[in-house]
N, C-alpha and C positions, 0 to 999 in steps of 0.2 A: 507613686510609692508602690513597692512590690507587695505581693500577698504575704511574704515572709516578714517584711517590715511592719505590715498592718498587724499581724499576729503578735509580733514582739511588742508593738505599742500597746495592744490590748492587754497583754500579760503585765507589762509595767503598770498600767492603770489599775489592774486588779490587785497587784501586790501593793501599790500605793494605798488602795482603799482598805485593804486588810490591816496594813501597818497603822494607818491613821485611827482605825478602830481599836487596835491592839495596845497602842502606847498608853492611852489613858487608863485602860483596864489594868495593865501591869504596874502602873505607877500609883494606883490607889493605895491608901493606907490600909492596914489590916482591918481596923474597925469599919471602914467604908466597904470593903470586900465582904465582911461578915454581914453587914446590914443589907447589902444588895442580895446576898444569898438568902437571907431570911425573907426578904420580900419575895424573891423567886420561889422559895419553898411554899409560902403561904398562897401565892397566886396559883401555883400548880394544884394546890388542894381544892381550889374551886373546880378545876377540871375533874379531879377525882370525885368530888361530890356529884357533878353532872354524870359522870360514868356510873356511879353506884345507883343513883336515882333511876336513871334510864334503864339500867340492867335489871334493877329490882321491879320496875313497873312492867317491863316488856319481856324479860327473860332472854333478851338478845345481847350477846357479848359484843356483836359488831355495831349495833346501834349505840351501845354504851361507849364504845371506842370512838365513834363519830362525835358524840357529845363531849368526850374528853378533850377535843380539840380546843374548847374554849380556854382550857388552862394554858396551852401553848400559845394561843392568840394573846392572852393576857400577858405572857412573858415578852412576846414580840413587841406589842404596843406599849407596854409599860417600861421597857428597857431594863428590866431586871434579868437575872440569868440563873441557869442551872450549872451545876458542876460539869455535866456532860456537854455543855456548849463551849467549854474552855479549852478546846484542843486546836482546831484550825487557826483561829485568828491569833491567839497569844503565842503558840508554838512558832508560827511563821514569823511573827514579830521578833522572837528571840533569834531565829535563824538569820534575820536581817540585821542583827546586832543593834536593834532599837529597844532591847529589853534583856534581862539576865535570867538565868536559870533560878536563882533564889527568888526573884520576883514572880516567876511562873509558879514555883512551888507554893509561894504565899497566896497567890490567886486561887490555886486549886484548893488549898487547905481552908482558906477563909470562905470560899464559896460553898464548899461541901458542908462545912460545919453550920453555915448559915442556912443552907437548904434543909438540913436535918432539924435545926431548932425551929425555924418557921414552919416547916411542914408538920412537926409534932404538935405545936400549939394549935394550928388550924385543924388538924385531925381530932384534937381533943374537943374542940368546939363542935365539929361535925358529929362525933360520937354522942355528945350531950344533946345536940339538937335533933338527931335523927335516929332514935332508938330502933326504928324498924329496919335499919340498915345493918344492925349488928350481926345478924346471921350471915349476910353476904360478906361482910368483913371477916368473919371467923373462917369462912370457907376459903377466901383468898389468902388470909394470913397462914392458915394451915398448909396450903399448897406451897407457899414460899418457904415456910419453916422446914418442910420436908425435902426441899430441893437442894441438892448438894452439887459440887463441881464435877459433874461427869462430862464427857466429851460433848454430849448433846446440849447440856445446859450451858457449857462454856461457849459453844457456838452461838446459842441464842443471845447471850450477854455481849459477845463480840458484835453481832449484827445490830444490837440496840445502840451501842456506841457509835458504829459506822453510820447508822441512820441519822442520829442527832448531828453528827458532824457533816453529813451530806446536806442536811437542812441548812446549816450555817454556810456551807459552800454555795448552795442555791441562793440564799439571801444575798450573798456577796457578788453573785454573778449577774444581778439585775437591779435596776433602779425602779422597776415597775412594782408598786405596792400591792396590786392585785395578784401578781405572780408570787410575791413573797407570802401573801395570805394563803394562796393555793398550796405552796410548798409546806407551810406550817400545818395546815389541816391534814394534808396527805401524810406527812411524817408522824403526826400525832396519832393518826388512825393505825399506822404501821406499828407504832410503839405500844399502843393500848389494845390493839385488836388481834395481833398475830401470835401472841405468846412469847415474844422476845423478853428478855430480862433487863430491866432498866433500873439502875441503882437508886434513883430518887423516887420515881413513881412507885416502885415496888416497896421501897422503905415506908412511904406514906401509907400504903395499904397494910403493911405489917404493924405500923404504929396504931392504925385504926383498930386492928385485931387485938393488940395488946391493951389499948385503953378501954376497949368494950368488954374486957374480962373474959376473952374466949379461951385462955389458957396458953396462948402464944406469949413468949417472954422476950425480954430484951437480949438474952443470950441467943435466941433464935434469930433475932435481927442481925446481931454481930456475925453469927455463923453464916448468914446468907450474904451480908453486905461486903465482907472483905474481898471475896473472890469476884463478885459481880462488878465492884468498882474497878478491879484490875483488868477484867475482861472488857468492860466498857471502854477503858482507856486503850487497850490494845486495838479494839475495833476503830475507835476514833482517830488514834494516832497513826497506826500502821496501815490500815486499809484506805483511809481517806486523806489525812493530813500529809503523810509521807509522800504519796503519789503526787499531791499538789505541789509540794516543795520541790520534788524532783523535776516536775514539769516547769516550774518557775525558777529553776536554778540560776539561769543567766540573769534574770531580773533581780533575784535576791543578791547575787554577787555584786551587781551594780549598786544596789542600795547599801550593802555592807561597805563597799569602798567609799561611798559618799559619807556614810556615818563615820567611818574611820578618819576620813579627811577632815570632817567637821570637828572631831575630837582633837586632832592635832592643831 
C-alpha cells in the first residue's frame, strides 16, 4: 500500500470516528441535550472552585489555572459536554450528511442553556459554602463586566474557541487515554491561565460575582456573553473545524455518497 493510500485510510478512519461520535449527539432530544449541558456546567464549576481556592491561598493565577483542569477532566471522564465542545464533531457530522443543520442548532442551544443553568446552580452553592472567595469572585466579575468587544478581546475569545476545538481534535486523533488526559490538562491551563475569554468558564465566574452580591448584574453577564459566544464559535468553527473539513474533504464526500445511497 502506498503512503498516499495509507494517509487516505487514516483520514477515513478519523472521519468515521468523528461521525460515530456526532450522530448520537445530534439525534438526542432537546431535554437530553439540556440535561447533558446542565451536568457539564455543574462539573465545570468544580474546576472553578479548585481555581478559586488555589488562587485565594497562593495568589498565583497559574497554579489556579492548573487546578482548574479538574473541571475539564470531569467533563472528559463523565461524558458530559460544554457548548464550546460542540463544533468539530457535530459540524463534521452535518457535512457528512449524517445530521442536519436544525439538529446542530438544537444541540448548541440545549447545551448552552444547560451549561448556564447547571453552572448557575453550582456557583450558588460555592458562594454559600465559601464566603472567603467572595472578594476574588468580585474582582473576576468586575473584570469581565468591564470587558467589551474590542479587537483585542475578540481575539482572546476567538483563541478560546479554537483551543477547545483543538482539544476535541486531539482527543479524536488518538486512542491513548493518557494522551487525552494530557491534552485536557494542557488546554484547561491555556483557557484558565492565559486570559483568553471563554463563554462558559467566564459566565460561571460572573454568576459567582452576581450571587455573592458584588454589584455585578445579569445585564453585565448578558453584555459580556453575547459577543464572547460568537467569537468562541468563530474560533472553533473557522480556525479549527473548517481546516479539518477541508483536509478531510474526499473522505467526507465518500461518506456523503454512502449516506445518500442508503437513503435511496
